[in-house]
C-alpha positions in Angstrom: 8.5 7.5 30.7 11.2 8.9 28.4 13.7 6.4 29.8 11.3 3.5 29.1 10.7 4.8 25.6 14.4 5.2 24.9 15.1 1.6 26.2 12.4 0.3 24.0 13.8 2.0 20.9 17.4 0.9 21.6 16.5 -2.8 21.8 17.9 -4.7 18.8 15.5 -5.8 16.1 14.9 -9.6 15.8 13.0 -11.7 13.3 9.2 -11.9 14.1 9.2 -15.7 14.3 12.0 -15.5 16.9 10.0 -13.0 18.9 6.9 -15.2 18.8 9.0 -18.2 19.8 10.4 -16.4 22.8 6.8 -16.1 24.1 5.7 -19.6 23.0 3.8 -20.0 26.3 1.5 -17.2 25.2 1.7 -14.1 23.1 -0.6 -11.2 22.7 -0.3 -9.1 19.5 -1.7 -5.6 19.7 -1.9 -3.0 17.0 -4.2 -0.6 15.2 -6.5 -1.7 12.5 -4.5 -2.5 9.4 -1.2 -2.8 11.3 -0.8 -6.5 10.1 -2.0 -8.6 13.0 -4.0 -10.9 10.8 -1.2 -11.0 8.2 1.2 -12.0 11.0 -1.1 -14.8 12.1 -1.4 -16.1 8.6 2.4 -15.9 8.1 2.9 -17.9 11.3 0.4 -20.4 10.2 2.1 -20.8 6.8 5.5 -21.2 8.5 4.2 -23.9 10.8 2.4 -25.7 7.9 5.5 -25.5 5.7 7.7 -26.9 8.5 5.2 -29.8 9.1 5.1 -30.6 5.4 8.9 -30.6 5.2 9.2 -27.8 2.7 12.9 -27.3 2.5 12.9 -23.7 1.3 11.3 -20.4 2.0 9.7 -19.5 5.3 10.2 -22.9 6.9 13.9 -22.3 7.2 13.2 -19.3 9.5 11.1 -21.3 12.0 12.7 -21.3 15.4 12.9 -24.7 17.1 10.6 -23.6 19.9 7.8 -23.3 17.4 8.3 -26.6 15.6 5.5 -29.1 15.9 2.8 -26.6 16.9 -0.6 -26.8 15.3 -1.3 -23.9 12.9 -4.8 -22.6 13.7 -6.0 -19.1 13.1 -9.2 -17.9 14.6 -10.3 -14.4 13.9 -12.2 -13.3 17.0 -14.1 -10.6 15.2 -15.9 -13.4 13.4 -16.6 -15.2 16.7 -18.0 -11.9 18.1 -20.7 -11.8 15.4 -24.2 -11.9 16.9 -25.0 -15.2 15.2 -22.6 -16.9 17.8 -24.1 -15.2 20.9 -25.8 -18.4 22.1 -23.1 -20.7 21.0 -19.8 -21.7 22.5 -16.3 -21.6 20.9 -16.4 -25.2 19.9 -19.6 -24.7 18.0 -17.8 -21.9 16.2 -14.8 -24.1 15.4 -17.1 -26.9 14.1 -18.7 -24.5 11.6 -15.3 -23.5 10.2 
């Protein structure tokens, strides 16, 4: 276990959008409440939207090519888990947004 922890700590840091692009086929972001998961999702959505709109400065410059052309859509599952959606499907939930 110590060896795995040491290997994890010794890995080089990389920009968050590059890390997300590396797992473009699917990424799971885990963290404690308040750790920034929703902020990360919104940041990614902003970066994708800025790239799509052709914004030439700011966050769009950091967007890795693997993420270009993706549809920015953030769905907070805690809202979908609300009891009002118990008898509905996910598409009903999206239609309401």
